[in-house]
Backbone as ProteinMPNN parsed JSONL, in Angstrom:
{"seq_chain_A": "MDSIWFYTVWTIGSYLVGSALVGDLVCRAKGIDIRKLGTGNPGTANIWRQVGPKYGILVFVLDILKGVIVTLPLRLLDIELEWIAISMFCMLIGQFFPIFFRFKGNTGMAALFGTAAGLIPLGAALAAPIAIVKFGITKNVGWSGGVFFAVSWVAGGLIYMNEWGWLGVVYLMAGSALVFIKQYSQYKNSPNKKE", "coords_chain_A": {"N_chain_A": [[-24.479, 26.263, 68.176], [-21.523, 25.227, 69.299], [-18.829, 24.795, 69.08], [-15.53, 25.191, 70.0], [-13.534, 25.6, 68.201], [-14.751, 26.845, 66.03], [-15.41, 29.357, 67.177], [-12.845, 30.256, 67.854], [-11.536, 30.444, 65.343], [-13.26, 32.307, 64.185], [-12.936, 34.617, 65.809], [-10.21, 35.191, 65.475], [-10.26, 35.59, 62.732], [-11.889, 37.87, 62.709], [-10.187, 39.786, 63.807], [-8.265, 39.844, 61.755], [-9.813, 40.74, 59.598], [-10.373, 43.314, 60.54], [-7.78, 44.268, 60.449], [-7.271, 44.649, 57.772], [-6.945, 47.413, 56.332], [-8.975, 49.278, 54.532], [-8.916, 51.903, 53.627], [-6.19, 52.569, 53.393], [-5.534, 50.672, 51.413], [-7.174, 51.405, 49.208], [-6.176, 53.984, 48.667], [-3.477, 53.396, 48.127], [-3.81, 51.966, 45.778], [-4.35, 54.058, 44.103], [-1.923, 55.227, 44.047], [-1.295, 56.894, 46.155], [-0.066, 58.027, 49.254], [-1.77, 58.038, 51.943], [-1.146, 58.408, 54.555], [0.564, 60.503, 54.69], [-0.864, 62.742, 54.244], [-3.085, 65.387, 55.201], [-4.71, 64.569, 58.166], [-3.419, 62.212, 58.363], [-4.73, 59.914, 58.914], [-6.001, 56.86, 57.731], [-8.785, 56.885, 57.077], [-12.334, 57.459, 56.468], [-13.019, 60.318, 56.615], [-10.567, 61.762, 56.293], [-9.724, 60.753, 53.824], [-11.858, 61.534, 52.227], [-11.5, 64.342, 52.271], [-8.84, 64.647, 51.318], [-8.403, 62.995, 49.066], [-10.784, 62.692, 47.693], [-14.413, 62.929, 47.458], [-15.777, 60.629, 46.354], [-14.007, 58.556, 46.827], [-13.824, 58.66, 49.557], [-16.444, 57.926, 50.26], [-16.475, 55.328, 49.22], [-14.552, 54.045, 50.88], [-15.83, 54.405, 53.324], [-18.199, 52.834, 53.017], [-17.056, 50.273, 52.573], [-15.672, 49.93, 54.991], [-17.817, 49.896, 56.8], [-19.026, 47.537, 55.925], [-17.115, 45.698, 56.792], [-17.542, 45.641, 59.562], [-20.15, 44.653, 59.563], [-19.767, 42.135, 58.43], [-18.337, 40.724, 60.41], [-20.118, 40.517, 62.506], [-22.966, 40.3, 61.887], [-23.497, 37.723, 60.587], [-23.178, 35.999, 62.806], [-25.28, 36.814, 64.394], [-27.432, 36.043, 62.765], [-27.083, 33.326, 62.896], [-27.916, 32.885, 65.393], [-26.115, 33.072, 67.518], [-24.668, 33.496, 70.761], [-24.877, 36.709, 72.286], [-22.585, 37.621, 73.564], [-20.45, 36.485, 72.129], [-20.736, 37.79, 69.724], [-20.089, 40.36, 70.537], [-17.419, 39.936, 71.326], [-16.303, 39.385, 68.839], [-16.659, 41.901, 67.666], [-14.935, 43.467, 69.291], [-12.465, 42.236, 68.702], [-12.269, 42.816, 65.968], [-12.097, 45.618, 66.14], [-9.652, 45.886, 67.491], [-8.009, 44.987, 65.478], [-8.437, 47.094, 63.645], [-7.296, 49.215, 65.079], [-4.688, 48.331, 65.602], [-3.296, 47.08, 63.211], [-2.07, 44.098, 61.84], [-1.157, 43.924, 59.263], [-0.23, 46.42, 58.635], [1.967, 47.272, 60.128], [1.025, 47.616, 62.72], [-0.056, 50.139, 62.871], [-2.849, 51.763, 62.891], [-6.237, 52.915, 62.245], [-9.001, 54.969, 63.393], [-11.362, 53.49, 63.435], [-14.124, 54.094, 63.351], [-16.152, 53.926, 61.27], [-16.156, 51.18, 60.766], [-17.071, 50.292, 63.22], [-19.694, 51.235, 63.096], [-20.811, 49.334, 61.392], [-20.784, 47.045, 63.003], [-22.944, 47.337, 64.625], [-25.026, 46.236, 63.259], [-25.051, 43.555, 63.899], [-25.183, 43.58, 66.656], [-27.306, 45.29, 67.59], [-29.536, 45.225, 65.538], [-32.074, 46.428, 64.693], [-32.047, 48.885, 66.01], [-29.795, 50.008, 64.8], [-30.724, 50.147, 62.162], [-32.687, 52.115, 62.385], [-31.129, 54.281, 63.18], [-29.294, 54.74, 61.11], [-30.355, 56.202, 58.712], [-30.806, 58.708, 59.861], [-28.261, 59.499, 60.694], [-27.048, 59.639, 58.198], [-28.415, 61.784, 56.999], [-27.591, 63.793, 58.764], [-24.847, 63.81, 58.176], [-24.987, 64.607, 55.509], [-25.788, 67.224, 55.82], [-23.823, 68.416, 57.491], [-21.31, 67.41, 56.694], [-19.53, 66.263, 58.402], [-17.884, 63.67, 59.755], [-17.37, 62.828, 62.388], [-19.361, 64.087, 64.047], [-21.626, 63.048, 62.818], [-21.234, 60.356, 63.302], [-21.446, 60.379, 66.089], [-24.174, 61.038, 66.331], [-25.295, 58.788, 65.1], [-24.525, 56.742, 66.919], [-25.756, 57.638, 69.311], [-28.539, 57.65, 68.642], [-28.858, 54.954, 67.909], [-28.232, 53.692, 70.314], [-30.32, 54.585, 72.039], [-32.656, 53.809, 70.59], [-32.088, 51.078, 70.26], [-31.945, 50.288, 72.933], [-34.601, 50.644, 73.728], [-35.988, 48.951, 71.964], [-34.842, 46.445, 72.44], [-35.241, 45.904, 75.127], [-36.39, 43.84, 76.543], [-35.653, 40.659, 78.016], [-32.294, 39.784, 77.459], [-31.396, 41.353, 75.433], [-30.77, 44.061, 75.516], [-28.153, 44.18, 76.267], [-26.65, 44.3, 73.981], [-26.647, 47.002, 73.359], [-25.074, 47.969, 75.455], [-22.629, 46.713, 74.87], [-22.092, 47.902, 72.378], [-21.834, 50.547, 73.211], [-19.503, 50.298, 74.742], [-17.694, 49.631, 72.713], [-17.865, 52.021, 71.264], [-16.779, 53.803, 73.101], [-14.127, 52.898, 73.115], [-13.401, 53.544, 70.471], [-13.606, 56.368, 70.531], [-11.687, 56.951, 72.469], [-9.4, 56.003, 71.141], [-9.443, 57.736, 68.983], [-9.055, 60.207, 70.267], [-6.491, 59.798, 71.428], [-4.983, 59.434, 69.149], [-5.106, 61.873, 67.86], [-4.447, 63.886, 69.674], [-2.027, 65.288, 69.743], [-1.856, 66.206, 67.222], [-1.538, 68.564, 64.535], [-3.59, 68.747, 62.737], [-6.55, 68.414, 63.474], [-9.156, 67.356, 62.458], [-10.703, 65.142, 62.157]], "CA_chain_A": [[-23.091, 26.233, 67.741], [-20.742, 25.214, 70.529], [-17.461, 24.375, 68.795], [-14.511, 26.186, 70.353], [-12.748, 25.89, 66.989], [-15.496, 27.849, 65.268], [-15.242, 30.662, 67.829], [-11.437, 30.644, 67.762], [-11.286, 30.879, 63.965], [-14.039, 33.524, 63.917], [-12.359, 35.785, 66.486], [-8.956, 35.512, 64.769], [-10.686, 36.163, 61.453], [-12.395, 39.225, 62.961], [-9.0, 40.64, 63.937], [-7.645, 39.983, 60.431], [-10.702, 41.618, 58.815], [-10.093, 44.662, 61.017], [-6.422, 44.648, 60.052], [-7.245, 45.005, 56.353], [-7.386, 48.817, 56.295], [-9.363, 49.547, 53.151], [-8.494, 53.253, 53.255], [-4.812, 52.446, 52.906], [-5.512, 49.893, 50.172], [-7.759, 52.218, 48.139], [-5.243, 55.065, 48.335], [-2.291, 52.807, 47.484], [-4.198, 51.626, 44.403], [-4.265, 55.312, 43.354], [-0.56, 55.738, 44.141], [-1.288, 57.957, 47.162], [0.225, 57.636, 50.633], [-2.7, 58.843, 52.746], [-0.523, 58.663, 55.858], [1.329, 61.752, 54.606], [-1.782, 63.828, 53.899], [-4.093, 65.791, 56.183], [-4.512, 64.052, 59.521], [-2.642, 60.98, 58.283], [-5.595, 58.772, 59.222], [-6.531, 56.239, 56.52], [-10.219, 56.699, 57.282], [-13.277, 58.127, 55.575], [-12.982, 61.788, 56.599], [-9.311, 62.241, 55.709], [-9.714, 60.385, 52.405], [-12.852, 62.429, 51.602], [-10.904, 65.671, 52.103], [-7.548, 64.666, 50.637], [-8.397, 62.232, 47.82], [-12.022, 63.006, 46.982], [-15.621, 62.376, 48.063], [-16.162, 59.283, 45.921], [-13.128, 57.595, 47.499], [-14.237, 58.665, 50.96], [-17.674, 57.131, 50.353], [-16.087, 53.93, 49.001], [-13.906, 53.559, 52.101], [-16.872, 54.37, 54.352], [-19.057, 51.668, 52.784], [-16.272, 49.05, 52.787], [-15.412, 49.79, 56.429], [-19.076, 49.455, 57.423], [-19.191, 46.118, 55.583], [-16.24, 44.901, 57.659], [-18.243, 45.453, 60.826], [-21.308, 43.789, 59.307], [-19.27, 40.777, 58.154], [-17.881, 40.006, 61.609], [-21.17, 40.395, 63.532], [-24.305, 39.913, 61.443], [-23.665, 36.265, 60.429], [-23.358, 35.38, 64.121], [-26.656, 37.132, 64.796], [-28.322, 35.21, 61.969], [-26.915, 31.952, 63.383], [-28.417, 32.886, 66.77], [-24.973, 32.903, 68.431], [-24.799, 34.337, 71.955], [-24.483, 38.109, 72.132], [-21.215, 37.803, 74.056], [-19.523, 36.162, 71.041], [-20.832, 38.874, 68.748], [-19.305, 41.461, 71.109], [-15.994, 39.568, 71.247], [-15.92, 39.584, 67.44], [-16.552, 43.342, 67.472], [-13.71, 43.944, 69.933], [-11.314, 41.736, 67.934], [-12.198, 43.601, 64.739], [-11.595, 46.95, 66.49], [-8.215, 45.776, 67.773], [-7.391, 44.952, 64.16], [-8.464, 48.459, 63.098], [-6.367, 50.066, 65.823], [-3.318, 47.788, 65.554], [-3.368, 46.089, 62.134], [-0.855, 43.323, 61.612], [-0.716, 44.146, 57.884], [0.266, 47.789, 58.475], [2.924, 47.525, 61.213], [0.265, 47.956, 63.922], [-0.448, 51.551, 62.828], [-4.181, 51.701, 62.322], [-7.064, 54.11, 62.23], [-9.88, 55.095, 64.563], [-12.346, 52.417, 63.404], [-15.51, 54.51, 63.57], [-17.072, 53.375, 60.269], [-16.252, 49.731, 60.994], [-17.922, 50.106, 64.391], [-21.074, 51.387, 62.623], [-21.248, 48.054, 60.845], [-20.984, 46.029, 64.044], [-24.286, 47.526, 65.2], [-25.949, 45.359, 62.529], [-25.13, 42.296, 64.62], [-25.472, 43.792, 68.079], [-28.668, 45.839, 67.746], [-29.87, 45.495, 64.138], [-33.18, 47.371, 64.482], [-31.564, 50.193, 66.448], [-28.898, 50.499, 63.742], [-31.538, 50.47, 60.993], [-33.335, 53.403, 62.651], [-30.12, 55.334, 63.33], [-28.526, 54.975, 59.88], [-30.803, 57.32, 57.875], [-30.642, 59.97, 60.595], [-26.831, 59.846, 60.616], [-26.746, 60.014, 56.81], [-28.921, 63.155, 56.833], [-26.682, 64.658, 59.538], [-23.611, 63.957, 57.409], [-25.301, 65.398, 54.321], [-25.886, 68.63, 56.22], [-22.606, 68.951, 58.124], [-20.083, 66.826, 56.116], [-18.642, 65.965, 59.53], [-18.015, 62.253, 60.107], [-17.392, 62.689, 63.844], [-20.683, 64.423, 64.574], [-22.583, 62.084, 62.27], [-21.017, 59.133, 64.08], [-22.035, 60.587, 67.411], [-25.629, 60.945, 66.176], [-25.612, 57.38, 64.85], [-24.413, 55.967, 68.149], [-26.768, 58.075, 70.278], [-29.851, 57.164, 68.226], [-28.892, 53.484, 67.961], [-28.275, 53.296, 71.728], [-31.671, 54.816, 72.577], [-33.608, 52.935, 69.888], [-31.764, 49.695, 70.601], [-32.327, 50.056, 74.321], [-36.069, 50.53, 73.805], [-36.449, 47.788, 71.197], [-34.327, 45.189, 72.991], [-35.219, 45.975, 76.593], [-36.808, 42.56, 77.112], [-34.637, 39.627, 78.146], [-30.926, 40.3, 77.583], [-31.031, 42.039, 74.2], [-30.233, 45.399, 75.798], [-26.702, 44.098, 76.409], [-26.061, 44.737, 72.714], [-26.421, 48.447, 73.497], [-23.924, 48.139, 76.355], [-21.417, 46.336, 74.127], [-21.832, 48.939, 71.375], [-21.324, 51.706, 73.952], [-18.105, 50.012, 75.087], [-16.934, 49.788, 71.464], [-17.829, 53.457, 70.957], [-15.809, 54.412, 74.018], [-12.785, 52.561, 72.618], [-13.156, 54.335, 69.261], [-13.362, 57.767, 70.886], [-10.383, 56.994, 73.149], [-8.383, 55.871, 70.092], [-9.454, 58.983, 68.215], [-8.424, 61.244, 71.088], [-5.055, 59.538, 71.576], [-4.341, 59.559, 67.847], [-5.088, 63.264, 67.396], [-4.23, 64.89, 70.722], [-0.847, 66.113, 69.434], [-1.837, 66.463, 65.784], [-1.95, 69.919, 64.133], [-4.756, 68.643, 61.863], [-7.56, 67.669, 64.265], [-10.457, 67.532, 61.811], [-11.321, 63.838, 61.955]], "C_chain_A": [[-22.219, 26.306, 69.003], [-19.297, 24.775, 70.312], [-16.477, 25.489, 69.122], [-13.661, 26.547, 69.14], [-13.438, 26.941, 66.133], [-15.26, 29.234, 65.858], [-13.807, 31.164, 67.738], [-11.12, 31.186, 66.373], [-12.019, 32.182, 63.68], [-13.404, 34.755, 64.572], [-11.026, 36.181, 65.852], [-9.279, 36.154, 63.423], [-11.193, 37.589, 61.604], [-11.234, 40.211, 63.107], [-8.372, 40.885, 62.563], [-8.487, 40.861, 59.509], [-10.466, 43.071, 59.225], [-8.743, 45.169, 60.546], [-6.302, 45.037, 58.586], [-7.803, 46.419, 56.199], [-7.691, 49.232, 54.856], [-8.964, 50.951, 52.708], [-7.077, 53.264, 52.722], [-4.781, 51.757, 51.551], [-6.064, 50.692, 48.99], [-6.793, 53.312, 47.708], [-3.978, 54.536, 47.665], [-2.585, 52.435, 46.038], [-4.16, 52.867, 43.508], [-2.867, 55.917, 43.381], [-0.408, 56.859, 45.151], [-0.953, 57.364, 48.523], [-0.604, 58.528, 51.552], [-2.113, 59.176, 54.111], [0.252, 59.976, 55.88], [0.445, 62.955, 54.292], [-2.762, 64.111, 55.025], [-3.766, 65.31, 57.576], [-3.634, 62.808, 59.538], [-3.466, 59.737, 58.571], [-6.143, 58.176, 57.922], [-8.014, 55.907, 56.65], [-11.036, 57.584, 56.357], [-13.065, 59.632, 55.48], [-11.714, 62.312, 55.931], [-9.251, 61.928, 54.219], [-10.705, 61.253, 51.635], [-12.204, 63.779, 51.288], [-9.675, 65.669, 51.201], [-7.546, 63.987, 49.27], [-9.66, 62.503, 47.001], [-13.22, 62.314, 47.599], [-15.942, 60.948, 47.634], [-15.281, 58.222, 46.573], [-13.446, 57.528, 48.997], [-15.478, 57.811, 51.171], [-17.357, 55.642, 50.174], [-15.476, 53.325, 50.264], [-14.933, 53.429, 53.224], [-17.725, 53.107, 54.226], [-18.294, 50.369, 53.063], [-15.946, 48.839, 54.265], [-16.671, 49.348, 57.174], [-19.284, 47.96, 57.158], [-18.299, 45.215, 56.434], [-16.923, 44.616, 58.996], [-19.441, 44.533, 60.693], [-20.853, 42.336, 59.161], [-18.908, 40.025, 59.424], [-18.994, 39.81, 62.645], [-22.497, 39.834, 63.027], [-24.461, 38.41, 61.209], [-23.862, 35.547, 61.763], [-24.779, 35.617, 64.632], [-27.65, 36.229, 64.07], [-28.245, 33.74, 62.37], [-27.392, 31.795, 64.83], [-27.322, 32.541, 67.787], [-25.163, 33.868, 69.598], [-24.22, 35.728, 71.703], [-23.045, 38.357, 72.568], [-20.193, 37.515, 72.956], [-19.569, 37.211, 69.943], [-19.997, 40.061, 69.237], [-17.815, 41.164, 71.045], [-15.492, 39.762, 69.823], [-15.751, 41.068, 67.126], [-15.244, 43.868, 68.053], [-12.464, 43.478, 69.181], [-11.145, 42.52, 66.639], [-11.657, 45.003, 65.022], [-10.104, 46.927, 66.804], [-7.441, 45.704, 66.463], [-7.357, 46.314, 63.502], [-7.401, 49.338, 63.762], [-4.914, 49.648, 65.623], [-3.249, 46.689, 64.493], [-2.031, 45.394, 61.871], [-0.294, 43.587, 60.212], [-0.097, 45.528, 57.666], [1.131, 48.203, 59.665], [2.254, 48.069, 62.469], [-0.063, 49.443, 64.024], [-1.784, 51.633, 62.107], [-4.912, 53.019, 62.265], [-8.035, 54.075, 63.409], [-11.034, 54.1, 64.573], [-13.802, 52.809, 63.513], [-16.477, 53.875, 62.573], [-17.242, 51.867, 60.449], [-17.149, 49.437, 62.198], [-19.396, 50.3, 64.028], [-21.62, 50.031, 62.186], [-21.519, 47.007, 61.902], [-22.359, 46.158, 64.702], [-25.309, 46.633, 64.513], [-26.101, 44.013, 63.226], [-25.534, 42.453, 66.066], [-26.899, 44.269, 68.323], [-29.201, 46.217, 66.36], [-31.001, 46.503, 63.922], [-32.807, 48.782, 64.934], [-30.668, 50.825, 65.406], [-29.689, 50.919, 62.512], [-32.256, 51.803, 61.167], [-32.331, 54.55, 62.676], [-29.45, 55.708, 62.012], [-29.051, 56.134, 59.036], [-30.651, 58.676, 58.555], [-29.197, 60.435, 60.521], [-26.443, 60.275, 59.204], [-27.223, 61.429, 56.522], [-28.006, 64.142, 57.551], [-25.384, 64.881, 58.771], [-23.843, 64.8, 56.161], [-25.352, 66.884, 54.619], [-24.54, 69.181, 56.663], [-21.306, 68.537, 57.448], [-19.05, 66.501, 57.195], [-18.883, 64.529, 59.992], [-18.149, 62.069, 61.613], [-18.757, 62.963, 64.442], [-21.741, 63.446, 64.079], [-22.468, 60.748, 62.989], [-21.628, 59.232, 65.463], [-23.55, 60.474, 67.368], [-26.04, 59.49, 65.953], [-25.595, 56.578, 66.148], [-25.503, 56.348, 69.152], [-28.15, 57.52, 69.922], [-29.922, 55.643, 68.326], [-28.922, 52.991, 69.406], [-29.701, 53.421, 72.284], [-32.671, 53.859, 71.927], [-33.361, 51.472, 70.249], [-32.162, 49.352, 72.021], [-33.823, 49.859, 74.478], [-36.571, 49.26, 73.118], [-36.068, 46.476, 71.891], [-34.327, 45.169, 74.52], [-35.661, 44.673, 77.261], [-35.651, 41.564, 77.085], [-33.26, 40.275, 78.265], [-30.48, 41.06, 76.341], [-30.419, 43.406, 74.413], [-28.708, 45.366, 76.006], [-25.974, 44.483, 75.12], [-25.764, 46.225, 72.724], [-25.194, 48.703, 74.366], [-22.626, 47.811, 75.624], [-21.068, 47.393, 73.072], [-21.311, 50.21, 72.038], [-19.854, 51.509, 74.315], [-17.221, 50.148, 73.852], [-16.791, 51.241, 71.082], [-16.814, 54.171, 71.84], [-14.387, 54.129, 73.549], [-12.432, 53.381, 71.38], [-12.841, 55.785, 69.612], [-12.051, 57.931, 71.657], [-9.257, 56.915, 72.123], [-8.292, 57.153, 69.285], [-8.749, 60.092, 68.99], [-6.913, 61.03, 71.169], [-4.315, 59.731, 70.254], [-4.171, 61.022, 67.438], [-4.714, 64.292, 68.444], [-3.031, 65.788, 70.451], [-0.754, 66.463, 67.953], [-2.249, 67.896, 65.475], [-3.204, 69.916, 63.272], [-5.857, 67.823, 62.547], [-8.943, 67.844, 63.657], [-11.256, 66.243, 61.758], [-12.625, 63.706, 62.716]], "O_chain_A": [[-22.189, 27.33, 69.685], [-18.611, 24.419, 71.27], [-16.575, 26.594, 68.589], [-13.131, 27.654, 69.053], [-12.784, 27.824, 65.577], [-14.948, 30.178, 65.131], [-13.575, 32.36, 67.563], [-10.515, 32.249, 66.235], [-11.48, 33.066, 63.015], [-13.342, 35.819, 63.956], [-10.739, 37.369, 65.705], [-8.652, 37.136, 63.024], [-10.959, 38.427, 60.733], [-11.291, 41.33, 62.597], [-7.989, 42.012, 62.247], [-7.943, 41.639, 58.725], [-10.369, 43.955, 58.373], [-8.579, 46.359, 60.275], [-5.332, 45.687, 58.197], [-8.998, 46.596, 55.963], [-6.784, 49.501, 54.068], [-8.699, 51.167, 51.525], [-6.796, 53.902, 51.708], [-4.084, 52.203, 50.64], [-5.494, 50.665, 47.9], [-6.611, 53.543, 46.513], [-3.462, 55.159, 46.738], [-1.722, 52.568, 45.171], [-3.962, 52.753, 42.298], [-2.638, 56.985, 42.814], [0.496, 57.686, 45.033], [-1.491, 56.324, 48.903], [-0.191, 59.635, 51.896], [-2.546, 60.134, 54.753], [0.561, 60.504, 56.948], [0.947, 64.062, 54.096], [-3.215, 63.199, 55.716], [-2.694, 65.593, 58.111], [-3.158, 62.393, 60.595], [-2.954, 58.621, 58.481], [-6.691, 58.905, 57.095], [-8.439, 54.787, 56.366], [-10.493, 58.357, 55.567], [-12.944, 60.169, 54.378], [-11.782, 63.211, 55.092], [-8.777, 62.748, 53.434], [-10.422, 61.663, 50.51], [-12.34, 64.297, 50.179], [-9.488, 66.589, 50.405], [-6.762, 64.366, 48.4], [-9.614, 62.541, 45.771], [-13.086, 61.245, 48.194], [-16.341, 60.134, 48.467], [-15.744, 57.114, 46.843], [-13.349, 56.469, 49.617], [-15.561, 57.059, 52.142], [-17.901, 54.798, 50.886], [-15.842, 52.221, 50.669], [-14.909, 52.46, 53.984], [-17.945, 52.399, 55.208], [-18.821, 49.468, 53.715], [-15.941, 47.705, 54.744], [-16.597, 48.516, 58.078], [-19.67, 47.212, 58.056], [-18.685, 44.092, 56.762], [-16.885, 43.492, 59.496], [-19.724, 43.732, 61.583], [-21.477, 41.423, 59.702], [-19.142, 38.82, 59.516], [-18.831, 39.014, 63.57], [-23.089, 38.976, 63.68], [-25.487, 37.855, 61.602], [-24.631, 34.589, 61.842], [-25.396, 34.732, 65.226], [-28.59, 35.714, 64.674], [-29.212, 32.995, 62.209], [-27.286, 30.718, 65.417], [-27.555, 31.833, 68.767], [-25.753, 34.936, 69.435], [-23.218, 35.892, 71.007], [-22.362, 39.211, 72.002], [-19.183, 38.211, 72.853], [-18.555, 37.489, 69.302], [-19.287, 40.691, 68.454], [-17.024, 42.057, 70.738], [-14.38, 40.249, 69.617], [-14.825, 41.456, 66.414], [-14.527, 44.623, 67.396], [-11.509, 44.242, 69.037], [-10.026, 42.852, 66.249], [-10.856, 45.527, 64.248], [-9.373, 47.843, 66.426], [-6.36, 46.279, 66.338], [-6.364, 46.668, 62.867], [-6.703, 50.102, 63.096], [-4.024, 50.488, 65.491], [-3.155, 45.507, 64.825], [-0.999, 46.044, 61.704], [0.914, 43.485, 60.002], [0.498, 45.778, 56.618], [1.044, 49.332, 60.148], [2.834, 48.879, 63.192], [-0.316, 49.955, 65.115], [-1.849, 51.581, 60.879], [-4.307, 54.091, 62.241], [-7.9, 53.248, 64.311], [-11.635, 53.881, 65.625], [-14.65, 51.948, 63.746], [-17.512, 53.341, 62.973], [-18.345, 51.341, 60.301], [-17.894, 48.457, 62.201], [-20.261, 49.617, 64.577], [-22.725, 49.634, 62.553], [-22.396, 46.161, 61.722], [-22.873, 45.194, 65.269], [-26.339, 46.302, 65.099], [-27.163, 43.395, 63.153], [-26.157, 41.562, 66.642], [-27.611, 43.718, 69.162], [-29.306, 47.402, 66.043], [-30.891, 47.356, 63.041], [-33.209, 49.762, 64.307], [-30.755, 52.025, 65.147], [-29.371, 51.929, 61.884], [-32.418, 52.545, 60.199], [-32.641, 55.66, 62.245], [-29.077, 56.864, 61.814], [-28.257, 56.998, 58.663], [-30.395, 59.68, 57.89], [-28.929, 61.618, 60.312], [-25.61, 61.164, 59.028], [-26.517, 62.198, 55.871], [-27.683, 65.201, 57.013], [-24.875, 66.0, 58.716], [-22.996, 65.614, 55.794], [-25.001, 67.708, 53.774], [-24.153, 70.279, 56.264], [-20.294, 69.222, 57.596], [-17.848, 66.469, 56.93], [-19.936, 64.208, 60.544], [-18.946, 61.25, 62.071], [-19.26, 62.178, 65.246], [-22.641, 63.062, 64.825], [-23.471, 60.086, 63.254], [-22.249, 58.287, 65.95], [-24.152, 59.882, 68.263], [-27.011, 59.016, 66.541], [-26.527, 55.829, 66.44], [-26.106, 55.473, 69.774], [-28.851, 56.987, 70.783], [-30.93, 55.098, 68.776], [-29.564, 51.983, 69.699], [-30.221, 52.498, 72.911], [-33.436, 53.184, 72.616], [-34.3, 50.72, 70.51], [-32.657, 48.257, 72.288], [-34.269, 49.017, 75.258], [-37.463, 48.58, 73.624], [-36.851, 45.528, 71.929], [-33.504, 44.49, 75.134], [-35.338, 44.434, 78.425], [-34.779, 41.636, 76.219], [-33.066, 41.195, 79.06], [-29.298, 41.378, 76.209], [-29.633, 43.87, 73.586], [-28.05, 46.404, 75.931], [-24.829, 44.934, 75.155], [-24.758, 46.668, 72.17], [-24.37, 49.559, 74.045], [-21.641, 48.54, 75.742], [-19.899, 47.737, 72.892], [-20.437, 50.88, 71.486], [-19.054, 52.439, 74.211], [-16.129, 50.711, 73.925], [-15.729, 51.665, 70.627], [-16.077, 55.041, 71.374], [-13.534, 55.016, 73.581], [-11.305, 53.859, 71.247], [-11.912, 56.37, 69.054], [-11.375, 58.949, 71.51], [-8.279, 57.657, 72.208], [-7.199, 57.605, 68.943], [-7.938, 60.828, 68.427], [-6.142, 61.975, 70.998], [-3.155, 60.143, 70.242], [-3.21, 61.371, 66.752], [-4.668, 65.482, 68.131], [-3.017, 66.939, 70.887], [0.273, 66.948, 67.479], [-3.197, 68.407, 66.071], [-3.825, 70.962, 63.088], [-6.057, 66.655, 62.214], [-9.82, 68.43, 64.292], [-12.413, 66.27, 61.338], [-13.274, 62.662, 62.652]]}, "name": "protein", "num_of_chains": 1, "seq": "MDSIWFYTVWTIGSYLVGSALVGDLVCRAKGIDIRKLGTGNPGTANIWRQVGPKYGILVFVLDILKGVIVTLPLRLLDIELEWIAISMFCMLIGQFFPIFFRFKGNTGMAALFGTAAGLIPLGAALAAPIAIVKFGITKNVGWSGGVFFAVSWVAGGLIYMNEWGWLGVVYLMAGSALVFIKQYSQYKNSPNKKE"}
């Protein structure tokens, strides 16, 4: 696949997918302005605490699917890893600065989970159950996310160490760094730093 139009449409589409903040949409459907509750973040943890666990799980799953949608099809089409990473970064920019929500986004952690499916699929498959168990024990999205990324980095690095597959780990690490920077900047002056 070498059409510049395909890549252009896909990267713009990745940004637009990121811009569709499902947490905001789910809460608006219930008549709730999640931006005025708890941390104000329209993400899984705040929705779990402020609206209810079933809505938090729904948002979590839908956000993960966003990351899967923008990366896994490229992986299945055997597109270069660099384009998969560009799609991930465009989707994250949409999460952080969504055009549909006046450029006021969320931290993008769950969506980043999904991008691992395209970058390091076997590493993500090994990390997911461990992160789910961690969340079941702690109910802390941040720590569970940290466990997911750490395990997927190590497993992905070992599985994909041949050829250039290990670059998927590097790209996921870069995405993780952006998410944690966004999280820090979003909450550094917030009285409700539970995210």
